All heavy atoms as TSV, in Angstrom:
chain	resi	resn	atom	element	x	y	z
A	1	MET	N	N	76.164	133.596	88.799
A	1	MET	CA	C	76.268	132.146	89.195
A	1	MET	C	C	77.575	131.709	88.962
A	1	MET	O	O	78.213	132.035	87.960
A	1	MET	CB	C	75.182	131.415	88.232
A	1	MET	CG	C	74.978	129.993	88.709
A	1	MET	SD	S	74.130	129.795	90.271
A	1	MET	CE	C	72.545	130.260	89.764
A	2	GLN	N	N	78.217	130.875	89.838
A	2	GLN	CA	C	79.468	130.393	89.850
A	2	GLN	C	C	79.596	128.853	89.803
A	2	GLN	O	O	78.547	128.196	90.285
A	2	GLN	CB	C	80.418	130.865	91.004
A	2	GLN	CG	C	80.485	132.337	90.987
A	2	GLN	CD	C	81.940	132.704	91.404
A	2	GLN	OE1	O	82.873	132.005	91.367
A	2	GLN	NE2	N	82.071	134.011	91.583
A	3	THR	N	N	80.512	128.340	89.280
A	3	THR	CA	C	80.611	126.815	89.250
A	3	THR	C	C	81.667	126.461	90.398
A	3	THR	O	O	82.749	127.099	90.434
A	3	THR	CB	C	81.111	126.325	87.899
A	3	THR	OG1	O	80.219	126.725	86.921
A	3	THR	CG2	C	81.275	124.826	87.894
A	4	TYR	N	N	81.263	125.333	91.203
A	4	TYR	CA	C	82.101	124.951	92.218
A	4	TYR	C	C	82.482	123.512	92.125
A	4	TYR	O	O	81.689	122.663	91.727
A	4	TYR	CB	C	81.516	125.148	93.592
A	4	TYR	CG	C	81.341	126.575	93.962
A	4	TYR	CD1	C	80.129	127.266	93.426
A	4	TYR	CD2	C	82.192	127.383	94.663
A	4	TYR	CE1	C	79.941	128.596	93.743
A	4	TYR	CE2	C	82.096	128.615	94.950
A	4	TYR	CZ	C	80.850	129.310	94.550
A	4	TYR	OH	O	80.700	130.609	94.813
A	5	GLU	N	N	83.660	123.061	92.346
A	5	GLU	CA	C	84.099	121.634	92.463
A	5	GLU	C	C	84.031	121.235	93.808
A	5	GLU	O	O	84.474	121.938	94.842
A	5	GLU	CB	C	85.467	121.515	91.985
A	5	GLU	CG	C	85.954	120.006	92.026
A	5	GLU	CD	C	87.343	119.851	91.377
A	5	GLU	OE1	O	87.381	119.882	90.155
A	5	GLU	OE2	O	88.354	119.897	92.185
A	6	ILE	N	N	83.253	120.182	94.040
A	6	ILE	CA	C	83.005	119.781	95.529
A	6	ILE	C	C	83.552	118.415	95.725
A	6	ILE	O	O	83.617	117.533	94.816
A	6	ILE	CB	C	81.470	119.591	95.762
A	6	ILE	CG1	C	80.723	120.884	95.348
A	6	ILE	CG2	C	81.296	119.204	97.194
A	6	ILE	CD1	C	81.117	122.106	96.052
A	7	GLU	N	N	84.348	118.219	96.799
A	7	GLU	CA	C	84.829	116.878	97.247
A	7	GLU	C	C	84.217	116.469	98.534
A	7	GLU	O	O	84.025	117.218	99.332
A	7	GLU	CB	C	86.400	116.952	97.485
A	7	GLU	CG	C	87.126	117.235	96.197
A	7	GLU	CD	C	88.648	117.096	96.478
A	7	GLU	OE1	O	89.158	116.651	97.480
A	7	GLU	OE2	O	89.350	117.633	95.539
A	8	VAL	N	N	83.651	115.182	98.385
A	8	VAL	CA	C	83.045	114.706	99.472
A	8	VAL	C	C	83.825	113.569	100.127
A	8	VAL	O	O	84.298	112.671	99.296
A	8	VAL	CB	C	81.676	114.116	99.150
A	8	VAL	CG1	C	80.894	113.426	100.415
A	8	VAL	CG2	C	80.768	115.141	98.665
A	9	TYR	N	N	84.122	113.585	101.516
A	9	TYR	CA	C	84.787	112.445	102.212
A	9	TYR	C	C	83.793	111.591	102.798
A	9	TYR	O	O	82.873	111.938	103.385
A	9	TYR	CB	C	85.655	113.158	103.278
A	9	TYR	CG	C	86.345	112.172	104.214
A	9	TYR	CD1	C	87.519	111.522	103.686
A	9	TYR	CD2	C	85.789	111.854	105.297
A	9	TYR	CE1	C	88.095	110.488	104.566
A	9	TYR	CE2	C	86.370	110.845	106.094
A	9	TYR	CZ	C	87.541	110.212	105.786
A	9	TYR	OH	O	88.103	109.269	106.666
A	10	GLN	N	N	83.988	110.232	102.590
A	10	GLN	CA	C	83.144	109.220	103.166
A	10	GLN	C	C	83.917	108.189	103.717
A	10	GLN	O	O	84.920	107.733	103.427
A	10	GLN	CB	C	82.288	108.550	102.031
A	10	GLN	CG	C	81.331	109.527	101.376
A	10	GLN	CD	C	80.430	108.910	100.362
A	10	GLN	OE1	O	80.918	108.001	99.663
A	10	GLN	NE2	N	79.235	109.297	100.249
A	11	THR	N	N	83.327	107.630	104.857
A	11	THR	CA	C	83.776	106.404	105.549
A	11	THR	C	C	82.857	105.223	104.982
A	11	THR	O	O	81.643	105.287	105.302
A	11	THR	CB	C	83.764	106.441	107.030
A	11	THR	OG1	O	84.567	107.521	107.363
A	11	THR	CG2	C	84.359	105.176	107.538
A	12	ALA	N	N	83.305	104.330	104.254
A	12	ALA	CA	C	82.529	103.365	103.556
A	12	ALA	C	C	82.985	101.914	103.852
A	12	ALA	O	O	84.234	101.689	104.152
A	12	ALA	CB	C	82.567	103.566	102.059
A	13	THR	N	N	82.199	100.952	103.829
A	13	THR	CA	C	82.476	99.576	103.901
A	13	THR	C	C	82.204	98.784	102.610
A	13	THR	O	O	81.021	98.998	102.113
A	13	THR	CB	C	81.589	98.888	105.077
A	13	THR	OG1	O	81.905	99.604	106.369
A	13	THR	CG2	C	81.946	97.511	105.160
A	14	TYR	N	N	83.192	98.108	102.187
A	14	TYR	CA	C	83.003	97.285	100.882
A	14	TYR	C	C	83.090	95.874	101.258
A	14	TYR	O	O	83.864	95.446	102.211
A	14	TYR	CB	C	84.122	97.659	99.931
A	14	TYR	CG	C	83.994	99.045	99.386
A	14	TYR	CD1	C	84.670	100.103	100.006
A	14	TYR	CD2	C	83.398	99.396	98.333
A	14	TYR	CE1	C	84.644	101.384	99.672
A	14	TYR	CE2	C	83.273	100.637	97.808
A	14	TYR	CZ	C	83.851	101.719	98.503
A	14	TYR	OH	O	83.828	103.036	98.014
A	15	ARG	N	N	82.350	95.013	100.651
A	15	ARG	CA	C	82.445	93.599	101.014
A	15	ARG	C	C	82.452	92.703	99.733
A	15	ARG	O	O	81.940	93.054	98.682
A	15	ARG	CB	C	81.156	93.042	101.676
A	15	ARG	CG	C	80.984	93.658	103.100
A	15	ARG	CD	C	79.750	93.050	103.820
A	15	ARG	NE	N	79.776	93.497	105.194
A	15	ARG	CZ	C	78.747	93.337	106.097
A	15	ARG	NH1	N	77.733	92.674	105.732
A	15	ARG	NH2	N	78.951	93.705	107.272
A	16	PHE	N	N	83.400	91.657	99.823
A	16	PHE	CA	C	83.487	90.756	98.741
A	16	PHE	C	C	84.238	89.484	99.372
A	16	PHE	O	O	84.580	89.531	100.664
A	16	PHE	CB	C	84.480	91.280	97.658
A	16	PHE	CG	C	85.758	91.805	98.188
A	16	PHE	CD1	C	87.029	90.993	98.253
A	16	PHE	CD2	C	85.893	93.098	98.521
A	16	PHE	CE1	C	88.041	91.593	98.667
A	16	PHE	CE2	C	87.222	93.692	99.045
A	16	PHE	CZ	C	88.267	92.924	99.114
A	17	GLN	N	N	84.185	88.508	98.692
A	17	GLN	CA	C	84.666	87.187	99.183
A	17	GLN	C	C	85.936	86.742	98.514
A	17	GLN	O	O	86.079	86.910	97.392
A	17	GLN	CB	C	83.515	85.929	99.118
A	17	GLN	CG	C	82.394	86.263	99.794
A	17	GLN	CD	C	81.259	85.213	99.737
A	17	GLN	OE1	O	81.416	84.257	99.079
A	17	GLN	NE2	N	80.251	85.358	100.421
A	18	ILE	N	N	86.858	86.097	99.322
A	18	ILE	CA	C	88.236	85.563	98.869
A	18	ILE	C	C	88.211	84.149	99.334
A	18	ILE	O	O	87.931	83.877	100.445
A	18	ILE	CB	C	89.365	86.357	99.418
A	18	ILE	CG1	C	89.215	87.888	98.933
A	18	ILE	CG2	C	90.603	85.762	99.225
A	18	ILE	CD1	C	89.640	87.936	97.495
A	19	GLU	N	N	88.819	83.193	98.349
A	19	GLU	CA	C	89.009	81.833	98.917
A	19	GLU	C	C	90.661	81.706	99.231
A	19	GLU	O	O	91.365	82.174	98.353
A	19	GLU	CB	C	88.817	80.888	97.869
A	19	GLU	CG	C	87.132	80.702	97.669
A	19	GLU	CD	C	86.834	79.446	96.742
A	19	GLU	OE1	O	87.653	78.719	96.592
A	19	GLU	OE2	O	85.532	79.488	96.353
A	20	ALA	N	N	90.922	81.308	100.403
A	20	ALA	CA	C	92.337	81.240	100.789
A	20	ALA	C	C	92.596	80.088	101.786
A	20	ALA	O	O	91.661	79.600	102.415
A	20	ALA	CB	C	92.825	82.589	101.324
A	21	GLU	N	N	93.749	79.682	101.824
A	21	GLU	CA	C	94.227	78.720	102.802
A	21	GLU	C	C	94.034	79.117	104.330
A	21	GLU	O	O	93.675	78.289	105.167
A	21	GLU	CB	C	95.714	78.233	102.669
A	21	GLU	CG	C	95.883	77.632	101.241
A	21	GLU	CD	C	95.148	76.238	101.103
A	21	GLU	OE1	O	95.108	75.496	102.041
A	21	GLU	OE2	O	94.643	76.085	100.016
A	22	ASN	N	N	94.259	80.440	104.616
A	22	ASN	CA	C	94.211	80.816	106.040
A	22	ASN	C	C	93.900	82.389	106.047
A	22	ASN	O	O	93.916	82.979	104.985
A	22	ASN	CB	C	95.531	80.506	106.807
A	22	ASN	CG	C	96.612	81.011	106.094
A	22	ASN	OD1	O	96.723	82.219	105.735
A	22	ASN	ND2	N	97.778	80.123	106.061
A	23	GLU	N	N	93.751	82.835	107.212
A	23	GLU	CA	C	93.347	84.404	107.339
A	23	GLU	C	C	94.462	85.248	106.745
A	23	GLU	O	O	94.175	86.193	106.070
A	23	GLU	CB	C	93.001	84.666	108.855
A	23	GLU	CG	C	92.553	86.100	109.050
A	23	GLU	CD	C	92.219	86.282	110.495
A	23	GLU	OE1	O	91.877	85.408	111.222
A	23	GLU	OE2	O	92.160	87.533	110.877
A	24	GLU	N	N	95.775	84.838	107.026
A	24	GLU	CA	C	96.820	85.709	106.615
A	24	GLU	C	C	96.871	85.847	105.130
A	24	GLU	O	O	97.069	86.946	104.402
A	24	GLU	CB	C	98.269	85.230	107.160
A	24	GLU	CG	C	99.327	86.082	106.762
A	24	GLU	CD	C	100.546	85.594	107.413
A	24	GLU	OE1	O	100.509	85.009	108.509
A	24	GLU	OE2	O	101.618	85.722	106.649
A	25	ALA	N	N	96.665	84.667	104.464
A	25	ALA	CA	C	96.656	84.556	103.029
A	25	ALA	C	C	95.407	85.411	102.493
A	25	ALA	O	O	95.532	86.031	101.455
A	25	ALA	CB	C	96.694	83.183	102.489
A	26	ALA	N	N	94.262	85.255	103.145
A	26	ALA	CA	C	93.039	85.847	102.785
A	26	ALA	C	C	93.216	87.491	102.693
A	26	ALA	O	O	92.856	88.126	101.796
A	26	ALA	CB	C	91.879	85.584	103.581
A	27	GLN	N	N	93.981	87.901	103.818
A	27	GLN	CA	C	94.193	89.370	103.782
A	27	GLN	C	C	95.152	89.842	102.657
A	27	GLN	O	O	94.826	90.833	102.052
A	27	GLN	CB	C	94.918	89.688	105.122
A	27	GLN	CG	C	93.933	89.735	106.304
A	27	GLN	CD	C	94.549	90.012	107.603
A	27	GLN	OE1	O	95.699	90.382	107.768
A	27	GLN	NE2	N	93.753	90.006	108.707
A	28	GLY	N	N	96.141	89.009	102.344
A	28	GLY	CA	C	97.034	89.318	101.236
A	28	GLY	C	C	96.377	89.364	99.870
A	28	GLY	O	O	96.420	90.262	99.128
A	29	LEU	N	N	95.492	88.378	99.790
A	29	LEU	CA	C	94.708	88.082	98.517
A	29	LEU	C	C	93.664	89.291	98.421
A	29	LEU	O	O	93.460	89.826	97.233
A	29	LEU	CB	C	94.005	86.763	98.356
A	29	LEU	CG	C	95.063	85.670	98.121
A	29	LEU	CD1	C	94.341	84.319	98.362
A	29	LEU	CD2	C	95.624	85.849	96.829
A	30	ALA	N	N	93.138	89.701	99.474
A	30	ALA	CA	C	92.113	90.743	99.436
A	30	ALA	C	C	92.713	92.100	99.060
A	30	ALA	O	O	92.070	92.810	98.262
A	30	ALA	CB	C	91.463	90.949	100.855
A	31	GLY	N	N	93.899	92.355	99.529
A	31	GLY	CA	C	94.635	93.500	99.085
A	31	GLY	C	C	94.865	93.544	97.604
A	31	GLY	O	O	94.830	94.513	96.858
A	32	GLU	N	N	95.328	92.454	97.028
A	32	GLU	CA	C	95.679	92.331	95.705
A	32	GLU	C	C	94.494	92.478	94.880
A	32	GLU	O	O	94.501	93.107	93.805
A	32	GLU	CB	C	96.331	90.939	95.386
A	32	GLU	CG	C	97.746	90.743	95.886
A	32	GLU	CD	C	98.287	89.386	95.744
A	32	GLU	OE1	O	97.816	88.670	94.871
A	32	GLU	OE2	O	99.281	88.947	96.488
A	33	PHE	N	N	93.351	91.885	95.384
A	33	PHE	CA	C	92.042	91.903	94.647
A	33	PHE	C	C	91.625	93.379	94.553
A	33	PHE	O	O	91.430	93.910	93.431
A	33	PHE	CB	C	91.043	91.063	95.293
A	33	PHE	CG	C	89.675	91.330	94.721
A	33	PHE	CD1	C	89.221	90.728	93.538
A	33	PHE	CD2	C	88.728	92.105	95.361
A	33	PHE	CE1	C	87.914	91.053	93.010
A	33	PHE	CE2	C	87.552	92.383	94.943
A	33	PHE	CZ	C	87.041	91.810	93.742
A	34	TRP	N	N	91.675	93.926	95.704
A	34	TRP	CA	C	90.953	95.390	95.743
A	34	TRP	C	C	91.904	96.257	94.999
A	34	TRP	O	O	91.358	97.270	94.383
A	34	TRP	CB	C	90.913	95.908	97.269
A	34	TRP	CG	C	90.021	97.078	97.251
A	34	TRP	CD1	C	90.544	98.342	97.567
A	34	TRP	CD2	C	88.756	97.171	97.018
A	34	TRP	NE1	N	89.503	99.250	97.543
A	34	TRP	CE2	C	88.374	98.646	97.214
A	34	TRP	CE3	C	87.676	96.348	96.686
A	34	TRP	CZ2	C	87.153	98.994	96.983
A	34	TRP	CZ3	C	86.431	96.731	96.505
A	34	TRP	CH2	C	86.053	98.143	96.649
A	35	ASP	N	N	93.225	96.242	94.997
A	35	ASP	CA	C	94.080	96.957	94.205
A	35	ASP	C	C	93.754	96.942	92.701
A	35	ASP	O	O	93.973	97.837	91.873
A	35	ASP	CB	C	95.577	96.742	94.418
A	35	ASP	CG	C	96.039	97.140	95.749
A	35	ASP	OD1	O	95.277	98.010	96.401
A	35	ASP	OD2	O	97.100	96.723	96.210
A	36	GLY	N	N	93.262	95.754	92.299
A	36	GLY	CA	C	92.946	95.521	90.813
A	36	GLY	C	C	91.533	95.876	90.463
A	36	GLY	O	O	91.230	96.017	89.272
A	37	VAL	N	N	90.765	96.421	91.373
A	37	VAL	CA	C	89.325	96.768	91.158
A	37	VAL	C	C	89.239	98.045	90.477
A	37	VAL	O	O	89.727	99.005	91.188
A	37	VAL	CB	C	88.316	96.750	92.362
A	37	VAL	CG1	C	87.006	97.235	91.955
A	37	VAL	CG2	C	88.286	95.267	92.854
A	38	PRO	N	N	88.826	98.251	89.248
A	38	PRO	CA	C	88.812	99.558	88.591
A	38	PRO	C	C	87.674	100.473	89.440
A	38	PRO	O	O	86.692	100.088	89.973
A	38	PRO	CB	C	88.292	99.403	87.214
A	38	PRO	CG	C	88.453	97.885	86.953
A	38	PRO	CD	C	88.423	97.187	88.320
A	39	VAL	N	N	88.064	101.752	89.486
A	39	VAL	CA	C	87.224	102.675	90.298
A	39	VAL	C	C	85.672	102.635	89.773
A	39	VAL	O	O	84.768	102.614	90.751
A	39	VAL	CB	C	87.717	104.181	90.099
A	39	VAL	CG1	C	86.867	105.194	90.636
A	39	VAL	CG2	C	89.055	104.299	90.689
A	40	GLU	N	N	85.430	102.461	88.562
A	40	GLU	CA	C	84.093	102.467	88.112
A	40	GLU	C	C	83.354	101.109	88.482
A	40	GLU	O	O	82.160	101.055	88.312
A	40	GLU	CB	C	83.997	102.659	86.583
A	40	GLU	CG	C	84.841	101.591	85.707
A	40	GLU	CD	C	86.215	101.907	85.382
A	40	GLU	OE1	O	86.826	102.911	85.966
A	40	GLU	OE2	O	86.944	101.132	84.724
A	41	GLU	N	N	84.095	100.096	89.090
A	41	GLU	CA	C	83.409	98.905	89.540
A	41	GLU	C	C	83.349	98.839	91.002
A	41	GLU	O	O	82.703	97.852	91.575
A	41	GLU	CB	C	84.282	97.712	89.018
A	41	GLU	CG	C	84.126	97.466	87.559
A	41	GLU	CD	C	84.701	96.226	87.035
A	41	GLU	OE1	O	84.978	95.307	87.812
A	41	GLU	OE2	O	85.154	96.208	85.837
A	42	GLU	N	N	83.929	99.787	91.777
A	42	GLU	CA	C	83.801	99.710	93.220
A	42	GLU	C	C	82.461	99.682	93.687
A	42	GLU	O	O	82.115	99.121	94.731
A	42	GLU	CB	C	84.561	100.863	93.807
A	42	GLU	CG	C	86.049	100.822	93.686
A	42	GLU	CD	C	86.896	101.962	94.214
A	42	GLU	OE1	O	86.262	102.746	94.994
A	42	GLU	OE2	O	88.078	101.936	94.093
A	43	ALA	N	N	81.538	100.448	93.082
A	43	ALA	CA	C	80.155	100.488	93.670
A	43	ALA	C	C	79.441	99.202	93.801
A	43	ALA	O	O	78.580	99.053	94.678
A	43	ALA	CB	C	79.318	101.397	92.723
A	44	LYS	N	N	79.861	98.163	92.994
A	44	LYS	CA	C	79.081	96.932	93.096
A	44	LYS	C	C	79.498	96.172	94.404
A	44	LYS	O	O	78.901	95.234	94.792
A	44	LYS	CB	C	79.453	96.024	91.992
A	44	LYS	CG	C	80.680	95.442	91.695
A	44	LYS	CD	C	80.635	94.553	90.349
A	44	LYS	CE	C	81.961	94.038	90.159
A	44	LYS	NZ	N	81.944	93.223	88.829
A	45	TYR	N	N	80.615	96.631	95.101
A	45	TYR	CA	C	80.993	96.029	96.258
A	45	TYR	C	C	80.669	96.844	97.506
A	45	TYR	O	O	80.976	96.450	98.736
A	45	TYR	CB	C	82.667	95.773	96.385
A	45	TYR	CG	C	83.166	94.870	95.206
A	45	TYR	CD1	C	83.644	95.502	94.080
A	45	TYR	CD2	C	82.773	93.497	95.321
A	45	TYR	CE1	C	84.092	94.525	93.059
A	45	TYR	CE2	C	83.122	92.634	94.221
A	45	TYR	CZ	C	83.820	93.241	93.051
A	45	TYR	OH	O	84.195	92.411	92.095
A	46	LEU	N	N	80.095	98.057	97.346
A	46	LEU	CA	C	79.843	99.025	98.305
A	46	LEU	C	C	78.628	98.358	99.252
A	46	LEU	O	O	77.550	97.923	98.824
A	46	LEU	CB	C	79.246	100.249	97.855
A	46	LEU	CG	C	78.878	101.394	98.806
A	46	LEU	CD1	C	80.223	101.738	99.694
A	46	LEU	CD2	C	78.418	102.524	98.150
A	47	HIS	N	N	78.893	98.251	100.552
A	47	HIS	CA	C	77.893	97.756	101.552
A	47	HIS	C	C	77.156	98.837	102.318
A	47	HIS	O	O	75.972	98.831	102.379
A	47	HIS	CB	C	78.748	96.752	102.534
A	47	HIS	CG	C	77.732	96.350	103.669
A	47	HIS	ND1	N	76.703	95.426	103.378
A	47	HIS	CD2	C	77.681	96.592	104.941
A	47	HIS	CE1	C	76.101	95.115	104.491
A	47	HIS	NE2	N	76.720	95.842	105.432
A	48	SER	N	N	78.003	99.784	102.770
A	48	SER	CA	C	77.351	100.889	103.528
A	48	SER	C	C	78.243	102.076	103.631
A	48	SER	O	O	79.521	101.897	103.464
A	48	SER	CB	C	77.014	100.492	104.931
A	48	SER	OG	O	78.030	100.011	105.661
A	49	VAL	N	N	77.687	103.307	103.864
A	49	VAL	CA	C	78.441	104.500	104.030
A	49	VAL	C	C	77.980	105.051	105.433
A	49	VAL	O	O	76.876	105.207	105.644
A	49	VAL	CB	C	78.194	105.572	102.874
A	49	VAL	CG1	C	78.887	106.851	103.429
A	49	VAL	CG2	C	78.572	105.029	101.547
A	50	TYR	N	N	79.021	105.228	106.249
A	50	TYR	CA	C	78.871	105.665	107.688
A	50	TYR	C	C	78.885	107.178	107.888
A	50	TYR	O	O	77.907	107.655	108.539
A	50	TYR	CB	C	79.943	104.983	108.622
A	50	TYR	CG	C	79.785	103.458	108.638
A	50	TYR	CD1	C	80.657	102.739	107.949
A	50	TYR	CD2	C	78.748	102.922	109.338
A	50	TYR	CE1	C	80.625	101.352	107.991
A	50	TYR	CE2	C	78.646	101.502	109.395
A	50	TYR	CZ	C	79.651	100.677	108.653
A	50	TYR	OH	O	79.473	99.267	108.643
A	51	ASP	N	N	79.841	107.774	107.370
A	51	ASP	CA	C	79.906	109.284	107.522
A	51	ASP	C	C	80.134	109.837	106.184
A	51	ASP	O	O	80.797	109.231	105.300
A	51	ASP	CB	C	81.065	109.587	108.382
A	51	ASP	CG	C	80.998	109.136	109.702
A	51	ASP	OD1	O	79.838	109.298	110.341
A	51	ASP	OD2	O	81.963	108.496	110.250
A	52	SER	N	N	79.569	111.035	105.949
A	52	SER	CA	C	79.789	111.741	104.639
A	52	SER	C	C	79.776	113.205	104.956
A	52	SER	O	O	78.993	113.795	105.730
A	52	SER	CB	C	78.470	111.491	103.723
A	52	SER	OG	O	78.846	111.451	102.490
A	53	LEU	N	N	80.854	113.872	104.521
A	53	LEU	CA	C	80.985	115.300	104.732
A	53	LEU	C	C	81.647	115.991	103.537
A	53	LEU	O	O	82.541	115.385	102.910
A	53	LEU	CB	C	81.715	115.677	106.097
A	53	LEU	CG	C	83.081	115.116	106.199
A	53	LEU	CD1	C	84.152	116.288	105.802
A	53	LEU	CD2	C	83.357	114.803	107.537
A	54	VAL	N	N	81.272	117.221	103.326
A	54	VAL	CA	C	81.980	118.042	102.306
A	54	VAL	C	C	83.434	118.355	102.849
A	54	VAL	O	O	83.478	118.955	103.827
A	54	VAL	CB	C	81.188	119.219	101.893
A	54	VAL	CG1	C	81.870	120.137	101.020
A	54	VAL	CG2	C	79.759	118.838	101.412
A	55	ASP	N	N	84.320	117.913	102.023
A	55	ASP	CA	C	85.772	118.097	102.393
A	55	ASP	C	C	86.177	119.458	101.858
A	55	ASP	O	O	87.192	120.057	102.500
A	55	ASP	CB	C	86.634	116.856	101.933
A	55	ASP	CG	C	87.947	116.767	102.549
A	55	ASP	OD1	O	88.066	117.131	103.733
A	55	ASP	OD2	O	88.790	116.464	101.754
A	56	SER	N	N	85.891	119.781	100.631
A	56	SER	CA	C	86.371	120.993	100.057
A	56	SER	C	C	85.493	121.530	99.000
A	56	SER	O	O	84.639	120.838	98.323
A	56	SER	CB	C	87.725	120.767	99.488
A	56	SER	OG	O	87.715	120.100	98.300
A	57	VAL	N	N	85.522	122.834	98.942
A	57	VAL	CA	C	84.614	123.577	97.935
A	57	VAL	C	C	85.652	124.524	97.173
A	57	VAL	O	O	86.259	125.442	97.969
A	57	VAL	CB	C	83.525	124.195	98.520
A	57	VAL	CG1	C	82.814	125.172	97.390
A	57	VAL	CG2	C	82.546	123.373	99.264
A	58	THR	N	N	85.781	124.439	95.869
A	58	THR	CA	C	86.716	125.178	95.164
A	58	THR	C	C	85.986	126.009	93.857
A	58	THR	O	O	85.319	125.278	93.192
A	58	THR	CB	C	87.799	124.474	94.522
A	58	THR	OG1	O	88.380	123.578	95.548
A	58	THR	CG2	C	88.963	125.265	93.853
A	59	VAL	N	N	86.194	127.248	93.872
A	59	VAL	CA	C	85.527	127.978	92.745
A	59	VAL	C	C	86.259	127.527	91.458
A	59	VAL	O	O	87.431	127.585	91.389
A	59	VAL	CB	C	85.634	129.538	92.907
A	59	VAL	CG1	C	85.179	130.336	91.790
A	59	VAL	CG2	C	84.934	129.927	94.240
A	60	LYS	N	N	85.425	127.173	90.324
A	60	LYS	CA	C	86.029	126.794	89.137
A	60	LYS	C	C	85.791	127.902	88.098
A	60	LYS	O	O	86.432	127.832	87.094
A	60	LYS	CB	C	85.377	125.425	88.716
A	60	LYS	CG	C	85.864	124.390	89.771
A	60	LYS	CD	C	87.204	124.170	89.985
A	60	LYS	CE	C	88.009	123.391	88.949
A	60	LYS	NZ	N	89.424	123.151	89.348
A	61	GLY	N	N	84.785	128.658	88.312
A	61	GLY	CA	C	84.591	129.726	87.271
A	61	GLY	C	C	83.034	130.225	87.252
A	61	GLY	O	O	82.281	129.694	88.297
A	62	GLY	N	N	82.670	131.002	86.495
A	62	GLY	CA	C	81.247	131.429	86.564
A	62	GLY	C	C	80.929	132.668	85.761
A	62	GLY	O	O	81.845	133.011	84.911
A	63	LYS	N	N	79.829	133.056	85.804
A	63	LYS	CA	C	79.351	134.241	84.888
A	63	LYS	C	C	79.114	135.461	85.753
A	63	LYS	O	O	78.656	135.385	86.919
A	63	LYS	CB	C	78.120	133.873	84.137
A	63	LYS	CG	C	78.416	132.675	83.093
A	63	LYS	CD	C	77.172	132.260	82.387
A	63	LYS	CE	C	77.478	131.180	81.434
A	63	LYS	NZ	N	76.497	130.953	80.626
């Protein structure tokens, strides 16, 4: 039996709301907001996943 590290590539949509003066400002603020979201909190903004595929499989060890 061997251990494998698996990476999955996904196309996902995240949704959240931003208050701003106009669309351009909203885009800038959205980027700033998203850059500050810790990875462990991203799931609360997940709306949907469109595609999912195994991107890589790497042998890590085994018996």
